[in-house]
C-alpha positions as a Markdown table, in Angstrom:
| # | Residue | x | y | z |
|---|---|---|---|---|
| 1 | Unk | 91.4 | -19.1 | -68.1 |
| 2 | Unk | 94.9 | -19.7 | -67.2 |
| 3 | Unk | 95.6 | -16.0 | -67.4 |
| 4 | Unk | 93.5 | -15.6 | -64.1 |
| 5 | Unk | 96.1 | -17.6 | -62.3 |
| 6 | Unk | 98.9 | -15.4 | -63.5 |
| 7 | Unk | 97.3 | -12.1 | -62.3 |
| 8 | Unk | 99.1 | -10.2 | -59.6 |
| 9 | Unk | 97.5 | -8.3 | -56.8 |
| 10 | Unk | 97.4 | -5.1 | -58.9 |
| 11 | Unk | 95.8 | -7.1 | -61.8 |
| 12 | Unk | 93.1 | -8.4 | -59.5 |
| 13 | Unk | 92.5 | -4.9 | -58.2 |
| 14 | Unk | 92.2 | -3.5 | -61.7 |
| 15 | Unk | 89.8 | -6.4 | -62.6 |
| 16 | Unk | 87.7 | -5.7 | -59.5 |
| 17 | Unk | 87.6 | -1.9 | -60.4 |
| 18 | Unk | 86.6 | -2.8 | -63.9 |
| 19 | Unk | 83.8 | -5.1 | -62.8 |
| 20 | Unk | 82.6 | -2.5 | -60.2 |
| 21 | Unk | 82.5 | 0.2 | -62.8 |
| 22 | Unk | 80.6 | -2.0 | -65.2 |
| 23 | Unk | 78.0 | -2.8 | -62.5 |
| 24 | Unk | 77.7 | 0.9 | -61.6 |
| 25 | Unk | 77.2 | 2.0 | -65.2 |
| 26 | Unk | 74.6 | -0.7 | -65.7 |
| 27 | Unk | 72.8 | 0.4 | -62.6 |
| 28 | Unk | 72.9 | 4.1 | -63.7 |
| 29 | Unk | 71.6 | 3.1 | -67.2 |
| 30 | Unk | 68.7 | 1.1 | -65.7 |
| 31 | Unk | 67.6 | 3.7 | -63.1 |
| 32 | Unk | 68.1 | 6.9 | -65.2 |
| 33 | Unk | 64.7 | 6.8 | -66.8 |
| 34 | Unk | 62.9 | 6.4 | -63.5 |
| 35 | Unk | 64.9 | 9.3 | -62.0 |
| 36 | Unk | 64.0 | 11.5 | -65.0 |
| 37 | Unk | 60.3 | 10.5 | -64.7 |
| 38 | Unk | 60.4 | 11.4 | -61.0 |
| 39 | Unk | 61.9 | 14.7 | -61.8 |
| 40 | Unk | 59.3 | 15.5 | -64.4 |
| 41 | Unk | 56.5 | 14.4 | -62.0 |
| 42 | Unk | 57.9 | 16.8 | -59.4 |
| 43 | Unk | 57.8 | 19.6 | -61.9 |
| 44 | Unk | 54.3 | 18.8 | -63.0 |
| 45 | Unk | 53.1 | 18.7 | -59.3 |
| 46 | Unk | 54.7 | 22.1 | -58.7 |
| 47 | Unk | 53.0 | 23.6 | -61.7 |
| 48 | Unk | 49.7 | 22.1 | -60.6 |
| 49 | Unk | 50.1 | 23.5 | -57.1 |
| 50 | Unk | 50.8 | 26.9 | -58.6 |
| 51 | Unk | 47.7 | 26.7 | -60.8 |
| 52 | Unk | 45.6 | 25.7 | -57.9 |
| 53 | Unk | 46.8 | 28.7 | -55.9 |
| 54 | Unk | 46.1 | 31.0 | -58.8 |
| 55 | Unk | 42.7 | 29.5 | -59.3 |
| 56 | Unk | 41.8 | 30.0 | -55.6 |
| 57 | Unk | 42.9 | 33.6 | -55.8 |
| 58 | Unk | 40.8 | 34.1 | -59.0 |
| 59 | Unk | 37.7 | 32.5 | -57.3 |
| 60 | Unk | 38.1 | 34.8 | -54.3 |
| 61 | Unk | 38.4 | 37.8 | -56.5 |
| 62 | Unk | 35.3 | 36.8 | -58.5 |
| 63 | Unk | 33.3 | 36.3 | -55.3 |
| 64 | Unk | 34.2 | 39.8 | -54.1 |
| 65 | Unk | 33.1 | 41.2 | -57.5 |
| 66 | Unk | 29.8 | 39.3 | -57.3 |
| 67 | Unk | 29.2 | 40.7 | -53.8 |
| 68 | Unk | 30.0 | 44.3 | -55.0 |
| 69 | Unk | 27.7 | 43.8 | -58.0 |
| 70 | Unk | 24.9 | 42.5 | -55.8 |
| 71 | Unk | 25.2 | 45.5 | -53.5 |
| 72 | Unk | 25.3 | 47.9 | -56.4 |
| 73 | Unk | 22.2 | 46.3 | -58.1 |
| 74 | Unk | 20.3 | 46.3 | -54.8 |
| 75 | Unk | 21.0 | 50.0 | -54.3 |
| 76 | Unk | 20.0 | 50.8 | -57.9 |
| 77 | Unk | 16.7 | 48.9 | -57.5 |
| 78 | Unk | 16.0 | 50.9 | -54.2 |
| 79 | Unk | 16.8 | 54.1 | -56.0 |
| 80 | Unk | 14.5 | 53.2 | -58.8 |
| 81 | Unk | 11.6 | 52.3 | -56.5 |
| 82 | Unk | 12.2 | 55.5 | -54.4 |
| 83 | Unk | 12.2 | 57.6 | -57.6 |
| 84 | Unk | 8.9 | 56.1 | -58.8 |
| 85 | Unk | 7.0 | 55.5 | -55.5 |
| 86 | Unk | 6.2 | 59.2 | -54.5 |
| 87 | Unk | 4.3 | 59.7 | -57.8 |
| 88 | Unk | 0.5 | 59.7 | -57.3 |
| 89 | Unk | -1.3 | 56.6 | -58.3 |
| 90 | Unk | -4.6 | 58.2 | -59.2 |
| 91 | Unk | -3.4 | 59.6 | -62.6 |
| 92 | Unk | 0.0 | 58.2 | -63.5 |
| 93 | Unk | 2.4 | 60.6 | -65.4 |
| 94 | Unk | 3.7 | 59.9 | -68.8 |
| 95 | Unk | 7.1 | 59.0 | -67.2 |
| 96 | Unk | 5.4 | 56.4 | -64.9 |
| 97 | Unk | 3.4 | 54.9 | -67.8 |
| 98 | Unk | 6.6 | 54.6 | -70.0 |
| 99 | Unk | 8.4 | 52.9 | -67.1 |
| 100 | Unk | 5.5 | 50.5 | -66.5 |
| 101 | Unk | 5.3 | 49.7 | -70.3 |
| 102 | Unk | 9.1 | 49.1 | -70.4 |
| 103 | Unk | 8.8 | 46.7 | -67.4 |
| 104 | Unk | 6.0 | 44.8 | -69.1 |
| 105 | Unk | 8.0 | 44.5 | -72.3 |
| 106 | Unk | 11.0 | 43.2 | -70.3 |
| 107 | Unk | 8.8 | 40.6 | -68.7 |
| 108 | Unk | 7.9 | 39.3 | -72.2 |
| 109 | Unk | 4.5 | 40.8 | -72.7 |
| 110 | Unk | 3.6 | 41.0 | -76.4 |
| 111 | Unk | 2.8 | 44.4 | -77.9 |
| 112 | Unk | -0.8 | 43.2 | -78.6 |
| 113 | Unk | -1.4 | 42.4 | -74.9 |
| 114 | Unk | -0.1 | 45.8 | -73.7 |
| 115 | Unk | -2.6 | 48.4 | -72.4 |
| 116 | Unk | -3.7 | 51.0 | -74.9 |
| 117 | Unk | -1.7 | 53.7 | -73.1 |
| 118 | Unk | 1.6 | 52.0 | -74.1 |
């Protein structure tokens, strides 16, 4: 350790710079993984936020489509009822009988339980 006593001011400065650079490199080596992890976490959070926004848009679009379908189905049911209702009830036509039989089948009525007219 006698070489420490023979160092000049420039030598001490060089030794201090060397020690400082070693400490700085060690600090960078220790903290680099956590910085990379934080960077990846920010990227994942940004992707998740974008996915949530796209999901909200898709849900709104689906709700609009359901509402449109509901309106269309309601109108079709009204049109069907209006087309069938003016027919006389005393003696149903073949068309009205066929419609009634189709409705009974759709409800799950067995062919054996259907009226004879079907």
